[in-house]
C-alpha positions as CSV (number, residue, x, y, z in Angstrom):
1,M,-76.2,45.3,-106.0
2,E,-79.4,45.9,-108.1
3,I,-82.1,43.3,-108.6
4,Q,-83.1,43.2,-112.2
5,K,-86.7,42.7,-113.1
6,K,-87.3,39.8,-115.4
7,Q,-88.1,41.1,-118.8
8,I,-91.1,39.4,-120.3
9,I,-91.1,38.8,-124.0
10,Y,-94.2,38.0,-126.0
11,R,-93.6,36.8,-129.6
12,G,-90.3,38.6,-129.8
13,K,-91.4,41.9,-128.3
14,L,-91.0,43.3,-124.8
15,V,-94.3,43.9,-123.0
16,E,-93.4,47.6,-122.6
17,E,-93.2,47.9,-126.4
18,L,-96.5,46.1,-126.8
19,K,-98.2,48.5,-124.3
20,E,-97.5,51.4,-126.6
21,L,-99.4,49.7,-129.5
22,E,-103.1,50.0,-130.2
23,V,-105.3,47.0,-129.8
24,R,-105.5,46.3,-133.6
25,E,-101.7,46.7,-134.0
26,F,-101.1,44.3,-131.1
27,A,-103.4,41.7,-132.8
28,K,-100.7,41.1,-135.4
29,Y,-98.7,39.3,-132.7
30,L,-101.5,37.0,-131.6
31,P,-102.2,33.4,-132.8
32,S,-104.9,33.2,-135.6
33,R,-108.0,32.5,-133.4
34,E,-107.2,35.2,-130.9
35,R,-106.2,37.6,-133.7
36,R,-109.6,37.1,-135.3
37,T,-111.4,37.7,-132.0
38,V,-109.5,40.9,-131.3
39,L,-110.0,42.3,-134.8
40,R,-113.8,41.6,-134.7
41,N,-114.2,43.0,-131.1
42,F,-111.5,45.6,-130.8
43,Q,-114.2,48.3,-129.9
44,S,-115.4,46.4,-126.9
45,I,-111.8,45.7,-125.7
46,E,-110.9,49.4,-126.1
47,K,-114.1,50.4,-124.3
48,F,-113.3,48.1,-121.4
49,I,-109.7,49.4,-121.1
50,K,-110.9,53.0,-121.2
51,R,-113.6,52.3,-118.5
52,A,-111.0,50.4,-116.4
53,K,-108.5,53.3,-116.5
54,E,-111.2,55.7,-115.5
55,K,-112.2,53.6,-112.5
56,L,-108.5,53.2,-111.5
57,A,-108.1,57.0,-111.6
58,K,-111.1,57.4,-109.2
59,G,-109.7,54.6,-107.0
60,K,-112.6,52.2,-107.6
61,K,-112.5,48.5,-108.2
62,I,-112.8,47.1,-111.7
63,R,-115.6,44.6,-111.7
64,T,-116.8,42.8,-114.9
65,H,-119.0,40.0,-116.2
66,L,-117.1,40.1,-119.5
67,R,-115.3,36.8,-119.4
68,D,-114.7,36.5,-123.1
69,I,-112.5,39.6,-123.5
70,L,-108.9,38.8,-124.5
71,I,-106.1,40.1,-122.2
72,V,-104.0,42.7,-124.0
73,P,-100.8,44.4,-122.8
74,Q,-102.6,47.6,-121.7
75,M,-104.3,45.5,-119.0
76,V,-101.1,44.3,-117.4
77,G,-100.8,45.4,-113.8
78,M,-104.5,46.0,-113.3
79,N,-106.5,44.3,-110.6
80,I,-109.7,43.1,-112.1
81,Q,-112.6,41.3,-110.4
82,V,-114.1,38.8,-112.8
83,H,-117.5,37.2,-112.2
84,N,-117.7,33.4,-112.2
85,G,-121.5,33.0,-112.0
86,R,-121.6,33.2,-108.2
87,N,-119.2,35.9,-107.0
88,F,-116.3,38.1,-108.2
89,N,-112.8,36.6,-108.2
90,N,-109.9,39.1,-107.8
91,I,-107.3,38.7,-110.5
92,L,-104.0,40.6,-110.9
93,I,-103.2,40.7,-114.6
94,E,-99.6,39.6,-115.2
95,P,-97.6,39.6,-118.5
96,E,-97.8,35.8,-118.8
97,M,-101.6,36.1,-119.2
98,I,-101.4,38.1,-122.5
99,G,-103.5,36.4,-125.2
100,H,-105.7,34.5,-122.7
101,R,-109.3,35.4,-121.8
102,L,-110.4,36.8,-118.5
103,G,-112.7,33.9,-118.0
104,E,-109.8,31.4,-117.9
105,M,-108.5,33.1,-114.8
106,S,-111.8,32.9,-112.9
107,P,-112.9,29.2,-112.8
108,T,-116.7,28.6,-112.6
109,R,-116.5,25.2,-111.0
110,S,-114.8,24.5,-107.7
111,K,-113.7,21.2,-106.2
112,V,-116.4,19.5,-104.2
113,A,-115.4,18.1,-100.8
114,H,-118.1,15.6,-99.9
115,S,-118.8,14.8,-96.2
116,K,-120.3,11.6,-94.8
117,A,-123.7,10.5,-96.0
118,G,-126.7,11.8,-94.2
119,V,-129.3,9.8,-92.3
120,G,-131.5,7.8,-94.7
121,A,-129.0,8.1,-97.5
122,T,-128.0,4.4,-97.2
123,K,-129.9,1.2,-96.4
124,G,-128.0,0.8,-93.2
125,S,-129.1,4.2,-91.9
126,K,-132.7,3.8,-93.1
127,H,-134.1,2.8,-89.7
128,K,-132.2,5.2,-87.5
129,A,-134.0,8.2,-85.9
130,K,-133.8,11.3,-88.0
131,K,-133.6,13.6,-85.0
């Protein structure tokens, strides 16, 4: 009994087929805004992929501040650390992320959990000792 891997299809093409395409050829399958971005910045995307593959070959981590780069099929399976302004968030690129940006996967704002008010913060605690 074999367990079949779920085949991911993006715009009518299998991800394996899309991985074989160049970045500009893949742009034909993107929505208009993303297509325009890829066609204008394909050099920086190709440069990032080349640098990432070199780092993987050396066994190093891929760290980047480039939050605006679009996720293309060649990145699927990579483990990329994306900066969120404070630290690097570890992201495993999955086929469902194709067409989104790296920054979408690394949120810059986190949920704030407020504790109780400090001494002097309210009128009731104004006359209490601060120590």
